[in-house]
C-alpha positions in Angstrom: 176.4 30.6 93.5 180.1 31.9 93.8 181.6 32.9 90.4 184.7 30.8 91.0 183.2 27.8 92.3 184.9 24.6 91.0 182.8 22.0 89.1 183.3 18.5 90.6 182.6 15.6 88.6 181.3 12.6 90.3 183.2 9.2 89.5 179.7 7.8 88.5 179.9 10.4 85.3 182.0 8.3 83.3 181.4 9.1 79.7 180.0 11.7 77.1 176.9 10.0 77.2 176.5 10.4 80.9 176.9 14.3 80.8 174.1 14.4 77.7 172.0 12.7 79.8 172.3 14.7 82.5 172.2 18.0 80.5 169.0 16.9 79.1 167.8 15.9 82.7 168.8 19.2 84.4 166.8 21.2 81.4 163.6 18.9 82.0 163.7 20.3 85.7 164.6 23.6 84.7 161.5 23.8 82.1 159.4 22.1 85.1 160.0 25.2 87.6 159.4 27.6 84.6 156.3 26.3 83.8 155.4 26.4 87.3 155.7 30.1 87.6 153.7 30.7 84.6 150.7 28.2 85.5 147.7 29.8 86.6 146.7 29.3 90.3 143.6 27.4 89.8 145.4 24.7 87.3 146.6 21.2 88.4 150.3 21.2 88.6 152.6 19.0 86.8 154.8 16.6 88.6 158.5 17.4 88.8 160.6 15.0 86.7 162.1 12.2 88.5 165.8 12.5 88.9 168.2 9.7 88.3 170.4 8.7 90.9 173.5 10.0 89.0 171.9 13.6 88.8 171.4 13.1 92.8 175.3 12.5 93.0 176.3 15.5 91.0 173.9 17.6 93.0 175.6 16.4 96.2 179.0 16.6 94.9 178.4 20.1 93.9 176.2 21.2 97.1 173.5 22.4 94.8 169.8 23.5 95.3 167.9 23.0 92.3 165.2 25.3 93.6 167.4 27.9 92.8 167.4 29.0 89.6 171.0 30.4 89.7 172.1 27.0 90.8 170.6 25.2 87.8 172.0 27.5 85.4 175.3 27.2 86.9 175.4 23.2 86.5 173.7 23.5 83.0 176.5 25.7 81.8 179.1 23.6 83.8 177.9 20.5 81.8 178.2 22.4 78.6 181.6 23.2 79.5 182.8 19.8 80.3 180.9 18.6 77.3 182.8 20.7 75.3 186.2 20.9 76.7 186.7 17.5 78.4 189.6 15.0 77.4 188.1 12.2 76.3 189.6 8.5 76.6 188.3 5.6 74.9 189.5 2.4 76.3 188.8 -0.9 74.5 189.0 -4.4 76.6 188.2 -8.1 75.2 185.3 -7.9 77.6 182.9 -5.9 79.0 184.6 -4.5 82.1 182.4 -4.6 85.5 181.3 -1.0 86.6 183.2 -1.0 89.7 186.5 -1.5 87.7 185.7 1.8 85.1 185.1 3.5 88.1 188.5 2.6 89.7 190.0 3.7 86.3 188.0 6.8 86.2 188.7 7.7 89.6 192.6 7.3 88.9 192.6 9.4 85.5 190.8 12.3 87.3 193.4 12.4 89.9 196.5 11.8 88.1 195.5 13.1 84.4 192.7 15.6 84.5 189.4 16.0 86.8 187.1 16.1 84.1 188.4 13.6 82.1 185.5 10.9 80.4 185.8 7.5 79.5 184.1 5.5 76.7 184.3 1.9 76.9 184.5 -0.3 74.1 184.9 -4.2 73.3 187.7 -5.7 71.1 187.5 -9.3 71.6 190.6 -10.0 69.3 193.0 -8.1 71.7 193.1 -11.1 73.9 194.1 -9.5 77.1 194.8 -6.0 78.5 193.4 -3.0 76.8 193.7 -0.5 73.8 193.7 3.1 75.1 193.0 5.8 72.5 193.1 9.5 72.5 192.6 12.2 70.0 196.0 11.8 68.8 197.7 9.0 70.5 197.1 5.1 70.9 198.5 2.9 73.4 198.1 -0.6 72.7 198.7 -2.8 76.0 197.0 -6.2 74.8 198.2 -9.6 74.6 197.8 -9.6 70.7 200.2 -6.7 70.5 202.9 -8.2 72.4 202.6 -11.4 71.0 203.2 -9.1 67.7 206.2 -7.5 69.0 207.8 -10.9 69.9 207.0 -12.7 66.5 210.6 -12.9 65.7 211.5 -14.6 69.1 208.5 -17.2 68.6 209.3 -17.8 65.1 213.1 -18.1 66.1 212.1 -20.9 68.7 209.6 -22.7 66.5 212.3 -23.0 63.8 214.6 -24.1 66.5 212.0 -26.7 67.9 211.3 -28.2 64.1 215.0 -28.3 63.0 216.7 -29.8 66.4 214.0 -31.1 68.7 216.5 -32.4 71.2 217.9 -28.9 71.8 214.5 -27.3 72.8 214.8 -26.7 76.6 211.9 -28.0 78.5 210.8 -26.8 82.0 211.8 -29.4 84.8 207.8 -30.4 85.5 207.2 -30.9 81.7 206.9 -34.2 80.8 207.9 -35.5 77.3 205.7 -38.3 75.9 207.8 -40.7 73.4 206.1 -41.7 70.5 205.7 -45.7 70.2 206.0 -47.0 66.7 203.0 -48.6 65.8 203.1 -52.3 66.0 202.1 -54.6 63.3 200.1 -57.4 63.3 197.3 -58.8 65.7 197.1 -57.0 69.2 198.6 -59.2 72.0 
């Protein structure tokens, strides 16, 4: 393996949890090969651990051969380094986003922010729409809740104007106003 080889993180590797899962998986593969080397010739061989689709994508992206001990060690070292130093963003949505949308976000972040950025997705149903992005030292609230909170004085003024003088409130041209009919006293006609 070349010493200056660049570690490529596939878009499907999204969160620190994915990195930890890949580390455990590659360590089990490495353990399988170490045990195979010390196993006596007449003993039945164990089966190689099943590799996940995520591991297959990582191997393909980095052009690795897991039969080579140096490749296995390089990927373990790279995953440990990624886990220790990758910037992690926590993005909260009001509903669980589809995986394809998360991968698009991760792809954009890796192209424009950092090639090793990891994303943790969370849920906050009270934000309405939009999202809240947290880093280690900043919060970017791009939610409908925050928008309404920032426009609170505007909405209070409009509500006050509507209550104090209902005739001065401008309605859209296509809005229909229903006039309240006074309740008629007496028997129905």
